[in-house]
C-alpha positions, -999 to 999 in steps of 0.1 A, spaced: 1 1 -2 14 35 -9 23 60 15 0 88 18 12 122 3 23 149 26 6 182 27 23 213 17 53 220 -2 74 190 -12 112 192 -5 138 193 -33 148 156 -47 182 154 -41 212 132 -48 213 105 -24 248 108 -3 273 84 -15 282 60 15 311 37 14 302 -1 15 332 -18 28 337 -56 24 338 -80 56 373 -81 58 379 -44 54 354 -42 82 379 -56 105 411 -39 94 427 -5 107 431 25 83 456 50 87 447 86 72 473 93 45 469 131 54 470 134 95 482 98 102 455 92 125 445 55 129 408 47 123 396 11 134 374 9 103 366 18 68 336 40 81 354 53 110 380 66 81 352 78 63 335 100 89 370 112 100 380 124 65 347 145 63 348 159 95 386 168 95 397 170 58 360 178 41 363 143 27 396 152 8 417 124 20 424 87 15 440 60 33 481 59 35 498 51 7 469 60 -17 477 95 -39 461 126 -19 456 144 -51 422 155 -62 410 167 -95 389 197 -95 357 174 -106 365 150 -78 371 180 -55 336 194 -61 317 164 -58 333 152 -23 325 186 -12 290 186 -20 287 146 -6 303 161 25 279 190 29 250 167 26 265 144 51 280 164 78 260 198 70 292 221 71 329 220 57 359 238 75 387 258 61 418 236 68 438 266 69 424 290 94 397 267 106 365 287 94 332 269 92 311 275 61 271 262 55 277 261 17 302 246 -9 302 280 -26 313 303 5 341 276 12 353 279 -24 354 318 -22 370 317 10 397 290 2 411 314 -29 418 340 -8 428 326 27 467 330 35 473 348 5 494 377 5 470 413 9 492 427 -19 485 400 -41 446 400 -30 433 429 -51 439 437 -89 432 466 -108 409 465 -137 424 484 -168 387 496 -179 373 513 -150 404 516 -127 387 496 -96 405 473 -76 386 440 -71 396 407 -61 419 386 -85 395 360 -90 366 382 -101 390 398 -125 380 376 -156 341 379 -148 348 416 -143 362 420 -177 336 400 -193 311 422 -182 328 450 -197 327 437 -228 291 425 -226 283 463 -219 303 475 -247 287 452 -273 254 464 -260 260 498 -263 272 491 -301 240 474 -308 219 504 -295 217 527 -326 186 545 -314 171 548 -280 142 527 -275 108 532 -257 115 532 -220 104 501 -203 84 492 -170 101 510 -143 118 494 -114 97 489 -82 105 513 -55 118 487 -32 142 476 -59 156 511 -64 160 517 -27 180 483 -27 201 493 -55 210 528 -38 220 512 -5 241 486 -22 260 515 -40 262 535 -9 276 505 7 301 498 -19 316 534 -21 318 535 17 344 504 15 380 515 16 398 504 -17 431 501 -3 449 471 6 443 473 44 407 469 40 413 433 29 438 421 59 434 387 67 411 361 53 386 367 28 362 381 51 349 411 27 329 384 11 312 371 40 282 390 47 284 385 86 310 413 84 281 437 78 267 425 111 275 448 141 288 424 162 321 420 138 332 453 154 335 445 187 360 416 187 390 404 164 396 377 142 429 354 142 455 367 118 458 341 88 482 360 67 519 344 66 547 371 67 560 386 32 594 372 40 586 335 48 567 335 11 597 352 -9 619 325 9 601 299 -2 595 312 -40 635 320 -40 639 283 -31 614 270 -57 633 290 -83 667 272 -74 649 238 -78 647 231 -43 617 224 -21 598 248 -1 610 239 36 588 241 66 602 268 90 588 252 120 613 237 144 617 198 142 600 194 111 615 181 76 588 185 54 596 200 16 568 215 -6 570 213 -42 547 246 -47 538 277 -25 502 265 -19 514 231 -6 538 249 15 514 275 30 486 245 37 510 226 55 524 254 75 490 258 89 486 221 92 517 211 108 521 194 139 552 211 152 533 246 145 514 267 170 476 265 160 462 291 182 438 309 161 419 325 190 391 353 186 393 380 213 367 406 225 372 443 223 348 449 255 368 422 279 396 396 280 371 369 268 389 347 243 375 315 222 387 295 191 350 298 175 334 328 158 301 317 171 314 314 204 323 350 201 288 360 190 273 343 216 292 359 241 288 393 229 249 389 226 246 374 260 274 395 284 273 429 262 239 434 248 235 470 257 269 480 244 264 461 210 227 469 206 230 507 220 203 522 243 169 514 234 145 538 219 127 550 251 96 561 230 93 526 212 100 509 245 72 522 264 39 504 271 5 517 254 -9 529 288 24 547 297 25 566 264 -11 576 271 -3 588 303 24 609 297 17 648 298 28 673 271 52 689 293 71 658 299 81 657 266 90 685 240 69 677 212 37 671 235 12 642 230 19 627 193 -7 625 169 -12 595 147 13 583 123 8 580 90 13 545 87 -11 534 118 -41 546 101 -36 540 65 -57 512 50 -42 481 42 -34 484 5 -34 447 -4 -72 444 7 -81 465 -23 -67 438 -45 -78 409 -24 -115 424 -22 -114 430 -60 -104 393 -67 -129 381 -44 -157 398 -56 -147 390 -93 -147 353 -84 -181 353 -61 -203 380 -74 -230 368 -100 -250 388 -125 -284 367 -126 -295 347 -93 -330 333 -84 -350 341 -114 -378 325 -95 -380 350 -72 -389 380 -86 -411 411 -78 -444 413 -95 -468 446 -97 -495 423 -83 -476 416 -52 -459 456 -48 -493 475 -46 -495 501 -19 -515 499 8 -543 528 15 -532 552 45 -556 538 69 -546 499 59 -508 510 63 -512 527 97 -509 497 118 -477 488 104 -460 518 110 -436 529 139 -459 543 168 -435 573 176 -442 599 152 -416 628 162 -381 622 172 -368 634 202 -347 666 203 -312 665 196 -281 688 186 -250 676 167 -215 693 180 -187 689 160 -153 687 182 -130 719 174 -159 737 160 -182 764 177 -211 750 200 -245 754 190 -267 775 214 -284 761 242 -318 765 225 -306 750 191 -323 716 197 -338 699 165 -366 676 161 -377 658 128 -410 641 120 -412 601 112 -397 593 79 -377 626 78 -342 636 72 -319 666 74 -283 678 70 -264 677 105 -233 683 113 -206 666 91 -230 641 78 -268 636 81 -296 624 105 -330 608 100 -361 596 121 -373 561 118 -399 563 141 -388 537 166 -357 521 181 -336 504 153 -331 467 157 -312 459 123 -295 476 93 -282 466 59 -269 483 28 -280 469 -5 -247 455 -22 -239 463 -58 -211 452 -79 -180 477 -80 -186 491 -117 -223 496 -108 -217 512 -74 -193 538 -89 -218 548 -116 -249 547 -91 -270 579 -85 -285 561 -55 -275 539 -24 -301 519 -7 -303 511 29 -325 484 47 -340 494 83 -360 475 108 -373 492 141 -395 481 169 -432 489 164 -432 504 203 -403 515 220 -416 506 251 -426 471 242 -413 439 263 -399 408 247 -396 374 256 -366 357 245 -376 321 252 -409 322 234 -420 333 197 -443 362 190 -457 381 160 -472 413 152 -471 438 124 -437 456 116 -425 475 87 -390 471 72 -378 506 56 -359 512 24 -342 546 26 -321 559 -4 -289 580 0 -272 599 -31 -246 583 -50 -210 584 -45 -206 613 -68 -220 635 -42 -196 659 -28 -220 675 -2 -233 655 29 -257 632 13 -295 634 29 -312 603 30 -350 600 21 -376 576 30 -385 554 -2 -407 527 7 -422 505 37 -423 465 36 -453 457 59 -452 421 75 -468 401 103 -439 383 117 -430 404 151 -398 420 157 -371 418 128 -336 411 146 -311 407 119 -313 417 79 -290 404 52 -292 411 15 -281 387 -12 -245 393 -17 -251 398 -54 -277 387 -81 -299 419 -88 -305 432 -121 -318 462 -138 -345 443 -157 -365 411 -155 -353 383 -175 -373 372 -206 -399 346 -200 -413 357 -166 -450 365 -165 -475 385 -140 -457 419 -152 -421 418 -133 -405 445 -119 -370 457 -120 -353 438 -90 -332 456 -65 -323 423 -47 -329 398 -23 -332 404 13 -335 381 40 -353 392 78 -348 372 107 -381 373 127 -390 367 163 -415 343 149 -388 320 146 -387 325 108 -363 339 82 -382 358 56 -367 363 21 -386 390 1 -378 403 -37 -373 438 -34 -381 458 -67 -362 490 -75 -381 519 -57 -379 543 -86 -404 521 -107 -428 523 -76 -449 555 -80 -455 574 -56 -424 570 -35 -427 566 2 -456 544 4 -461 512 26 -466 478 6 -474 441 21 -459 421 -5 -459 382 1 -421 366 7 -405 348 -16 -394 321 6 -402 312 43 -369 295 60 -386 280 91 -364 261 115 -382 228 114 -408 208 132 -387 196 162 -380 231 172 -418 240 172 -430 276 176 -413 288 208 -380 300 194 -368 330 178 -345 339 149 -319 362 162 -294 365 136 -291 356 97 -262 355 75 -262 350 38 -231 331 27 -209 350 0 -194 321 -17 -203 319 -55 -240 312 -59 -251 323 -23 -270 295 -19 -269 291 17 -286 311 45 -277 305 84 -300 314 112 -292 314 151 -322 304 171 -327 316 207 -329 277 216 -291 274 208 -297 259 176 -279 268 143 -298 261 111 -284 263 77 -308 265 49 -302 255 10 -321 282 -11 -315 260 -42 -325 226 -27 -354 207 -48 -356 178 -19 -395 173 -15 -386 167 21 -371 201 27 -395 219 5 -431 224 12 -462 243 2 -451 239 -32 -415 253 -25 -425 282 -4 -412 271 26 -376 255 31 -369 233 59 -333 234 69 -306 208 57 -285 211 86 -293 218 121 -272 214 153 -274 225 186 -244 248 190 -250 265 226 -264 254 260 -286 288 259 -294 317 234 -276 317 202 -269 356 195 -247 355 165 -235 334 132 -215 343 105 -202 325 74 -165 321 65 -166 341 34 -140 323 13 -145 284 22 -180 279 2 -200 279 29 -182 249 45 -175 270 81 -190 294 102 -187 308 136 -215 310 163 -216 325 195 -240 328 226 -245 337 261 -231 305 275 -200 329 275 -184 306 243 -178 315 207 -171 281 184 -160 276 149 -176 248 129 -172 225 99 -208 222 87 -197 187 71 -187 174 104 -212 193 128 -211 168 157 -184 185 172 -168 221 169 -134 229 152 -121 248 186 -145 264 212 -132 298 230 -148 307 265 -144 341 271 -178 365 276 -215 368 264 -210 372 229 -234 397 213 -222 400 176 -198 385 154 -179 400 119 -161 378 94 -140 397 67 -133 380 35 -95 383 39 -90 365 72 -93 331 85 -109 346 117 -134 367 132 -142 398 148 -164 396 181 -181 417 204 -192 411 240 -214 424 269 -197 442 297 -216 418 326 -185 393 328 -157 420 323 -167 455 340 -144 482 328 -124 454 305 -146 448 277 -127 446 247 -139 436 209 -111 410 196 -101 393 167 -99 352 168 -83 334 145 -102 302 136 -76 279 152 -60 266 122 -27 286 123 -20 288 159 -23 329 159 -34 342 194 -62 363 197 -58 400 202 -81 429 214 -85 456 188 -112 478 204 -121 492 240 -154 497 256 -169 502 291 -203 493 277 -222 461 262 -213 462 227 -243 455 206 -227 458 169 -201 454 149 -196 467 112 -167 464 89 -147 473 55 -139 450 30 -118 473 10 -106 492 40 -98 465 63 -113 483 92 -139 477 118 -163 498 140 -180 491 170 -212 506 189 -217 501 224 -250 510 249 -230 541 262 -233 557 226 -196 555 220 -188 546 184 -150 536 176 -131 521 148 -101 503 141 -78 502 112 -59 472 110 -29 459 86 -18 425 88 -39 402 111 -19 369 104 11 377 127 12 381 166 15 417 176 33 407 210 61 436 206 36 462 192 43 491 213 12 513 208 -20 490 198 -41 518 209 -31 543 182 -52 525 155 -83 531 178 -103 562 163 -133 579 177 -161 585 152 -188 599 173 -208 598 209 -243 602 216 -249 615 251 -279 621 270 -287 657 284 -316 674 302 -333 700 282 -326 727 309 -289 715 314 -259 727 304 -242 695 300 -246 661 288 -250 630 318 -221 611 324 -227 575 342 -192 571 348 -176 578 380 -158 612 378 -129 601 403 -121 574 380 -120 593 350 -99 619 365 -74 592 380 -73 577 347 -65 607 326 -39 621 353 -22 590 372 -6 596 407 31 593 401 46 567 424 78 584 428 62 616 444 56 606 483 28 621 499 26 636 532 2 620 557 -21 651 560 -22 650 519 -30 613 521 -60 617 546 -72 647 527 -72 624 493 -89 597 512 -114 623 525 -121 637 490 -125 601 473 -151 594 505 -172 627 496 -169 618 459 -184 580 465 -209 591 493 -217 628 485 -214 635 448 -224 600 436 -260 595 453 -284 580 435 -302 601 409 -337 592 392 -337 590 358 -366 583 335 -375 545 330 -394 547 297 -389 559 262 -418 589 265 -408 601 298 -369 604 286 -381 622 255 -400 646 274 -373 657 295 -340 650 279 -324 654 246 -297 638 227 -261 656 216 -243 638 189 -205 649 198 -187 642 164 -153 638 155 -135 656 127 -134 621 106 -119 640 75 -87 644 91 -75 621 123 -47 641 130 -70 672 142 -89 649 171 -77 666 203 -57 644 228 -83 642 254 -107 623 231 -79 599 220 -71 588 256 -107 586 266 -112 556 242 -75 543 248 -82 528 277 -117 510 289 -121 523 323 -120 562 306 -148 555 285 -186 561 290 -203 535 311 -238 517 304 -267 535 315 -282 511 335 -306 536 358 -322 552 329 -338 542 295 -308 540 271 -319 561 244 -282 569 234 -276 536 228 -260 526 194 -280 493 184 -269 489 149 -239 498 124 -240 493 89 -208 499 70 -213 506 31 -191 481 12 -201 490 -24 -169 510 -40 -172 548 -40 -195 549 -13 -168 526 12 -166 555 36 -203 554 50 -213 542 80 -247 543 91 -252 544 128 -287 536 144 -295 544 179 -321 535 206 -340 565 202 -349 558 164 -326 586 150 -300 574 127 -267 594 118 -248 588 82 -210 596 86 -185 595 59 -151 588 73 -130 605 47 -100 602 63 -96 565 51 -98 572 14 -64 580 1 -46 591 -30 -37 550 -36 -74 541 -33 -82 569 -59 -53 553 -82 -66 518 -77 -105 529 -87 -89 547 -117 -65 517 -129 -92 492 -124 -123 508 -134 -114 541 -149 -133 564 -128 -118 591 -109 -137 597 -75 
């Protein structure tokens, strides 16, 4: 039976090492080495001795010790494969390659005056064994110049990295000394180890011979005599200078002390590797120099430093940390090229009969209950504050320009949002971007997570001007999709497959399709709707109640006592898989293309899952497909404090299980074999972090990418920018710009410098002058201005500080009564949106940066009042051209549209122009 082929890159096939096979008689005979005279007890012992002491270039006593060039090369190659090293028999240097040994042997022991020769063309001094090849180079250059009668078109230029490398090599070459003194000793100039800084801190043994000795050997050979060894007691006579030089260093009567000496102490040794180990272990501070105090500081220490302690004050973000990961542009383009389809699911198409506008009286029960938004104002950091009486209000389904973006009111707390995807070329030319939203019917309604329920609801479709718009886009309400499936907890568009016009052969007056929209509902089902393009439905802004194209049900085993809390549409080619997370802890996976009569019910309009497994011992809160494995792998998380990676072909056991906290949301970018996860702060008070976890195949440790001091309800990411944003229950929206995720950041000194505050929502009483803070003022003050341990305080100062902290806990932070319902909060409080300058990250004040770098400095959850400021849903637009747009939805029903233009760089403009011929 043939052996199983090993996975991965296969090693090169090498010629087998020639092993000596002695006869039975030779195995018992002693062998004397013909070079050094050592007695070996067998032929195998002699072969090992020859390889280790003479590089294999030795034969038994009585045999010829001369080897041809071909024999020498073959023996050295076999020796290198057998013992992995060859040694210079003159100076004792060890080499790991035959070529290195050959170059070294050409110059070892040669008189420095004979080592370098002068080129008669360029008058450069180079090694004598390079001179012939150097002259051939000049001849080829002259021949090429003669053939170039006319200048040719300029060819493709070298890469910037290659140009920099050439410049460095030229600078290194010109800084070398051309005189003979630079090459004193052995041929260490060709050994790249001399360029290490360690070489400057020790001396090598002198392996040159005195010129007088070489002259005496040459004179003796000219007179016909042999070159006699000058060591006392040795009668060896050589027939050439090379043989005399070799014997000189191997002569048993001579002194063979070729030690290496440390310049920093009196340490000496015989091997260069031992000297390098000595320097790196005993003199690391002298060899490596003083460490950079700035790069050796921790992230917290850097954030705690004040401007007076450093001449330049607090540094802003560097360009390298917040520049988007440029390879992600090409990776996303390639991924979309392979996965996007132009025509999918022709059987699911909107028709005129199904999309008829409802009369106002019939549409009223589907509308959200709140008709007027809470009062709000927008404050841009660094600009003049709005007047105290400058509160704004919006009617239901109304919008306005606000701050650096826009604001719109949806009529109630937003539970889900999703941008309709478009192909890159179509998105760049599009004059409208579409955003789907779902809200609660009533902001004060109570939810039972362990039981399913249904009622009337509305899915809203909003339109925003396309990418060509320079002014902040003001969205407008396009249509409402009425249903009776309860609360919509999650929305997901089909990643591709929409067309401008219906394909031929469809009856019942088909409409142009915008896309397929999946909605995870509280009645336990996932409803899939074929949404038409809004411009063909006139008049706009009406409510419709179309039938669902498909109903994905959890199966008879689950009954009707579950809710579907999360839905994810697989982005692999064909997009035929949809996954849902149920409140019972079960994960269901539906195949939309199945034709099995066991999975298709009610003439194909109801689909049962082809895969359902119990993933968590509690509520399953999130599920996410791996975009690049064809729907084979997914992640799930739940309130059993675990998240798990699954192989759907073998779902009986997860691939990996991590126990960390109560998982609330997840995000899987297509470039990485890992997922971003958000958590509730119930198990990590003041230490909640959004993390990136690799699936476990590569063994990369998880790392925190964003901080929070409240429950992180939602995550959103950009495939093009390799960035992730989070929104928490305290109203904070922050994003991180990540680079290469498949390496450990154990030595990264400032990971927090990749965190950028985008905006925050604060609750403020209508008669107050400042927003309400639910964090302890003492905690924030101590975090921003840490006490220096080096400065000891007097006992009276310590007592005064303790009394002040006690007063802060017992006096200032007494329980304050806040409204507990939406309507009460709306009547007495307003929302203040504090926006950062997201067009230029370097203009963000240092105080704003420090507050988002550490968990305890950030705003805490509002557990004593109605959380009107909570960020309940984020949607990052992944359509090229609008890839910097983020929709921020809150518990109040207000949705902010923000454009993070600082993430759009000149390199991205060049990429768009080179691949799509469009200038943004």
